[in-house]
C-alpha positions as CSV (number, residue, x, y, z in Angstrom):
1,X,181.6,70.1,-15.9
2,X,184.1,72.9,-15.2
3,X,185.5,74.2,-19.0
4,X,187.4,76.2,-16.9
5,X,189.4,74.3,-15.2
6,X,193.5,73.9,-16.2
7,X,194.6,70.8,-17.3
8,X,196.6,69.4,-20.1
9,X,196.8,66.2,-21.6
10,X,198.2,64.3,-24.6
11,X,196.3,62.1,-27.1
12,X,198.7,59.7,-29.4
13,X,197.5,58.1,-32.2
14,X,200.0,55.3,-34.1
15,X,198.8,54.7,-37.6
16,X,200.8,52.6,-39.8
17,X,200.5,54.5,-43.0
18,X,201.1,58.3,-43.6
19,X,197.8,59.3,-45.2
20,X,197.2,60.9,-49.2
21,X,199.8,62.7,-49.5
22,X,202.6,61.6,-46.6
23,X,204.9,59.1,-46.6
24,X,204.6,55.1,-46.4
25,X,207.9,53.0,-47.5
26,X,208.2,53.1,-50.9
27,X,209.0,50.0,-52.9
28,X,210.4,50.0,-56.7
29,X,209.2,46.7,-58.5
30,X,211.7,44.8,-60.7
31,X,211.5,45.3,-64.4
32,X,212.7,47.5,-67.1
33,X,211.2,51.2,-65.8
34,X,211.1,53.9,-68.5
35,X,211.7,57.4,-68.2
36,X,208.6,60.0,-68.2
37,X,208.5,61.6,-72.0
38,X,208.5,65.3,-70.0
39,X,210.4,65.4,-66.2
40,X,208.2,66.6,-63.9
41,X,208.9,69.7,-61.8
42,X,208.2,70.1,-58.0
43,X,207.5,73.5,-56.2
44,X,206.9,74.4,-52.9
45,X,203.5,75.4,-51.1
46,X,201.9,77.6,-48.5
47,X,203.2,75.1,-46.1
48,X,207.2,74.9,-45.2
49,X,206.9,71.1,-45.0
50,X,204.7,70.3,-47.8
51,X,205.6,70.3,-51.8
52,X,203.7,69.8,-54.7
53,X,204.9,67.7,-57.2
54,X,203.2,68.0,-61.1
55,X,204.2,65.6,-64.3
56,X,202.4,64.7,-67.5
57,X,201.6,60.9,-68.0
58,X,200.8,59.5,-71.5
59,X,198.0,56.9,-70.7
60,X,196.4,55.4,-67.9
61,X,198.2,54.7,-64.6
62,X,199.0,54.7,-60.8
63,X,200.8,57.8,-60.0
64,X,203.2,58.2,-56.9
65,X,206.2,60.5,-55.4
66,X,209.0,58.2,-53.8
67,X,211.2,60.8,-51.6
68,X,213.9,60.6,-48.9
69,X,217.1,62.6,-47.9
70,X,218.9,60.2,-50.2
71,X,218.3,58.9,-53.7
72,X,217.6,55.4,-52.2
73,X,214.1,57.3,-51.1
74,X,212.5,55.2,-48.7
75,X,209.0,56.6,-48.6
76,X,206.5,56.8,-51.2
77,X,202.7,59.1,-51.1
78,X,199.4,57.2,-51.8
79,X,199.0,56.6,-55.2
80,X,196.8,59.0,-57.7
81,X,194.6,57.6,-60.7
82,X,194.8,58.7,-64.2
83,X,191.9,57.5,-66.3
84,X,192.7,56.5,-70.3
85,X,194.6,59.3,-72.2
86,X,196.1,60.2,-68.9
87,X,196.9,63.4,-67.8
88,X,198.5,66.1,-65.4
89,X,199.0,64.6,-61.9
90,X,199.2,66.9,-59.2
91,X,200.5,64.9,-56.0
92,X,201.4,66.9,-52.4
93,X,204.1,65.4,-50.8
94,X,204.1,65.3,-47.2
95,X,206.0,63.7,-43.9
96,X,209.4,65.6,-44.2
97,X,211.6,67.4,-41.8
98,X,212.1,71.2,-41.3
99,X,215.3,72.7,-43.1
100,X,215.8,69.5,-44.7
101,X,217.2,68.8,-48.1
102,X,215.0,65.9,-49.8
103,X,215.5,63.9,-53.0
104,X,211.9,62.2,-54.9
105,X,210.9,61.3,-58.3
106,X,207.7,60.3,-59.6
107,X,206.5,56.9,-60.6
108,X,204.0,55.9,-63.2
109,X,202.7,52.3,-63.0
110,X,201.0,52.4,-66.5
111,X,199.7,47.8,-66.0
112,X,200.9,45.2,-67.8
113,X,204.6,45.3,-66.0
114,X,205.3,49.0,-67.4
115,X,206.9,51.5,-65.2
116,X,207.8,54.8,-65.5
117,X,210.6,56.5,-63.4
118,X,210.7,60.8,-63.5
119,X,214.4,62.1,-63.2
120,X,215.5,62.8,-59.6
121,X,214.8,66.2,-58.4
122,X,215.6,67.8,-55.0
123,X,213.4,69.9,-52.4
124,X,214.3,71.9,-49.2
125,X,211.8,72.3,-46.5
126,X,211.6,75.6,-44.8
127,X,211.8,76.3,-41.3
128,X,209.2,75.8,-38.5
129,X,206.9,78.8,-37.7
130,X,208.0,80.9,-34.5
131,X,205.3,79.1,-32.6
132,X,205.4,77.0,-29.5
133,X,205.0,73.1,-29.9
134,X,204.7,70.0,-28.2
135,X,207.7,68.5,-26.7
136,X,207.9,65.2,-26.8
137,X,210.5,62.3,-26.2
138,X,210.8,58.9,-27.2
139,X,211.9,56.0,-24.7
140,X,213.7,53.9,-25.6
141,X,215.7,56.6,-28.2
142,X,217.1,54.6,-30.8
143,X,214.7,52.4,-31.6
144,X,213.7,50.9,-35.8
145,X,211.5,53.0,-37.5
146,X,207.8,51.5,-38.5
147,X,207.5,53.3,-41.1
148,X,204.3,55.1,-39.1
149,X,203.8,58.0,-37.6
150,X,202.2,59.6,-34.3
151,X,199.3,61.8,-33.9
152,X,199.6,64.3,-31.5
153,X,197.4,66.9,-29.7
154,X,198.2,69.2,-26.8
155,X,197.1,71.5,-24.7
156,X,199.4,75.1,-23.9
157,X,201.5,75.2,-27.5
158,X,200.6,77.4,-29.8
159,X,201.0,74.6,-32.6
160,X,198.4,71.8,-31.0
161,X,197.9,69.3,-33.6
162,X,201.3,67.8,-35.3
163,X,202.0,64.6,-37.1
164,X,205.8,63.5,-35.4
165,X,208.1,60.6,-37.0
166,X,208.7,57.5,-34.4
167,X,211.8,58.8,-33.8
168,X,210.3,62.4,-32.4
169,X,210.8,64.8,-35.3
170,X,208.0,67.2,-36.5
171,X,206.6,65.8,-40.1
172,X,203.5,68.2,-40.3
173,X,201.2,70.2,-38.5
174,X,198.1,72.6,-38.1
175,X,198.8,76.2,-37.3
176,X,196.4,78.7,-37.8
177,X,197.8,81.8,-36.3
178,X,194.4,83.8,-36.5
179,X,192.8,81.7,-33.9
180,X,192.5,83.0,-30.1
181,X,195.9,82.0,-27.8
182,X,195.0,79.0,-26.1
183,X,193.3,77.0,-29.0
184,X,194.1,73.4,-29.2
185,X,192.9,70.9,-31.1
186,X,190.3,68.3,-29.5
187,X,190.8,66.1,-31.4
188,X,192.2,66.0,-34.7
189,X,191.5,62.8,-37.1
190,X,193.2,61.3,-40.3
191,X,190.9,61.1,-43.1
192,X,191.0,58.7,-45.7
193,X,191.6,61.7,-48.7
194,X,194.7,62.6,-47.1
195,X,193.1,65.4,-44.9
196,X,192.8,66.2,-41.5
197,X,189.4,66.7,-39.5
198,X,190.2,68.8,-36.7
199,X,187.8,70.0,-33.7
200,X,189.1,73.3,-32.3
201,X,188.5,74.4,-28.5
202,X,186.7,77.1,-29.9
203,X,184.0,75.2,-31.0
204,X,184.9,75.3,-34.8
205,X,185.5,72.1,-36.7
206,X,187.4,72.0,-39.5
207,X,188.5,69.7,-42.1
208,X,192.1,70.7,-43.9
209,X,194.3,69.6,-46.8
210,X,197.9,69.2,-46.2
211,X,198.4,72.6,-46.7
212,X,196.4,73.7,-44.0
213,X,193.5,75.0,-46.3
214,X,190.2,75.0,-44.7
215,X,188.4,72.7,-46.9
216,X,184.8,72.8,-44.8
217,X,184.2,74.1,-41.7
218,X,181.2,74.9,-39.2
219,X,181.1,76.6,-35.9
220,X,179.0,76.4,-33.1
221,X,176.9,79.4,-34.1
222,X,176.4,78.2,-37.5
223,X,175.2,75.1,-36.0
224,X,172.7,76.6,-33.4
225,X,171.1,78.6,-36.6
226,X,170.7,75.6,-39.0
227,X,169.2,73.4,-35.9
228,X,166.8,75.9,-35.1
229,X,165.8,76.5,-38.6
230,X,165.3,72.8,-39.0
231,X,163.2,73.1,-36.3
232,X,164.9,71.7,-33.4
233,X,164.8,72.6,-29.8
234,X,168.6,71.6,-29.4
235,X,170.9,74.4,-28.7
236,X,174.4,73.8,-28.3
237,X,177.0,75.4,-25.9
238,X,180.0,73.1,-26.9
239,X,180.9,70.8,-29.1
240,X,183.6,68.8,-27.7
241,X,185.8,66.0,-27.5
242,X,185.5,63.9,-30.8
243,X,183.8,64.2,-34.5
244,X,183.7,61.6,-36.8
245,X,183.6,61.2,-40.3
246,X,181.2,58.8,-42.1
247,X,181.7,57.0,-45.3
248,X,179.1,59.2,-47.2
249,X,181.1,62.0,-45.9
250,X,178.6,63.2,-43.2
251,X,180.5,64.3,-39.7
252,X,179.3,63.1,-36.6
253,X,179.7,66.3,-33.5
254,X,179.3,65.4,-29.9
255,X,177.8,68.5,-28.6
256,X,177.1,69.5,-25.1
257,X,173.3,71.3,-24.0
258,X,171.6,72.0,-21.1
259,X,167.7,71.5,-20.3
260,X,166.0,72.6,-17.3
261,X,164.1,70.0,-15.3
262,X,161.4,70.1,-12.4
263,X,162.3,68.6,-9.0
264,X,164.9,66.0,-9.7
265,X,165.7,64.1,-6.8
266,X,167.9,66.3,-4.4
267,X,167.2,69.2,-6.4
268,X,163.8,70.8,-5.4
269,X,161.9,73.2,-8.1
270,X,163.6,73.8,-11.2
271,X,167.4,72.8,-11.9
272,X,169.3,73.2,-15.3
273,X,170.9,69.9,-15.9
274,X,174.3,69.7,-18.4
275,X,174.1,67.1,-20.7
276,X,175.3,65.4,-24.1
277,X,173.5,65.1,-27.9
278,X,174.6,63.8,-31.3
279,X,174.3,65.4,-34.1
280,X,174.6,64.3,-38.0
281,X,176.0,67.3,-39.7
282,X,175.8,66.9,-43.6
283,X,177.2,69.8,-46.6
284,X,173.5,70.7,-46.5
285,X,171.5,70.5,-43.4
286,X,171.4,69.0,-40.7
287,X,169.7,65.3,-39.5
288,X,169.8,64.8,-35.7
289,X,170.5,61.5,-34.3
290,X,169.3,58.3,-35.5
291,X,167.3,55.7,-33.2
292,X,170.7,53.9,-32.3
293,X,171.9,57.2,-30.8
294,X,168.9,58.0,-29.2
295,X,168.8,54.9,-27.6
296,X,172.2,55.4,-25.9
297,X,171.5,58.9,-25.2
298,X,168.2,57.8,-22.9
299,X,169.7,55.2,-21.3
300,X,172.7,57.9,-20.3
301,X,169.9,60.1,-19.0
302,X,168.1,57.4,-16.9
303,X,171.2,55.7,-15.2
304,X,172.3,59.5,-14.3
305,X,172.7,60.2,-10.6
306,X,171.1,63.4,-10.2
307,X,171.6,63.3,-6.5
308,X,175.3,63.7,-7.0
309,X,175.6,66.4,-9.6
310,X,172.8,67.8,-12.1
311,X,175.0,66.7,-15.1
312,X,175.2,63.6,-17.3
313,X,177.3,62.7,-20.4
314,X,176.8,59.9,-23.3
315,X,179.2,57.5,-23.2
316,X,181.2,58.5,-25.9
317,X,183.3,55.8,-26.2
318,X,180.3,53.4,-26.7
319,X,178.8,55.9,-29.2
320,X,181.4,56.2,-31.4
321,X,182.5,52.8,-31.9
322,X,179.1,52.0,-32.7
323,X,179.0,54.1,-35.3
324,X,182.4,52.9,-36.4
325,X,181.3,49.6,-36.4
326,X,177.9,50.8,-38.2
327,X,179.0,53.4,-40.0
328,X,176.1,53.1,-42.5
329,X,173.5,54.1,-40.1
330,X,170.6,56.3,-41.9
331,X,169.8,59.3,-39.4
332,X,166.2,60.1,-38.4
333,X,164.2,63.3,-37.7
334,X,163.4,62.6,-34.4
335,X,164.1,64.9,-31.7
336,X,164.6,63.4,-28.6
């Protein structure tokens, strides 16, 4: 693989609901809602398109925030659960356009048909950073909004991980001005907890929250140090193409490595072969591939046409499909 080859791609994933803290279509239940004992408050965050909503709830409840450009609201965050006795709910509100005033209010479902509604608050989002963004066009224009969003990654712009509304408006983005120019997300995935899992082209995998704060991170050097410390011979040269988070919190990384082989067909002597491997990464260590992944790896190696090119790559579309359909596979400590 020639990593220096210039190319561009656009990867679009449509999801029908924005994640925790982002907006999905709201609904107001019938009944006689009451007011919160103490009104909530809204404050800005370090991300210009994200607000923080704080409200005290007197008892156990499911709390969310409705928001929109007028008092009909129209979108809602995911709910946050408060246990018996209630407490203060801190909700992140995302899914808003730049330089726009939004109305928002908290709602708390106390159960038994009891609903609390906060008074209306306004919040004005900030401007986008002075950086280049992916350019998109919606065709045909003016289509009805589905309530969904598009996750887009692009090579070239300073900001390569962007969430677009269905009309092409920017609702959220991840931007780290400290990374080298030309860095791009490859790819970024929405997680069930409302965060994003981002594989940067600098071989740096991050979980970030809606404010863009890094919650967990591993780079190539750290990965190789941990692999060596665990006794594995694998030394990755890149982390590429995709990354998954399993239900148990482990990350599955797709890495590239090279190994020397002797007298391959058409290549007498020693030949360095570039290939792929999977690493199962947890918070406190590294486990290297379970048997299901190992079988796919060996099948790919056996089928490689080395007379054409001394390179083989794992069929990672099969691989990630297998993992997603059976996310509870337990890894072994058997190296390939």
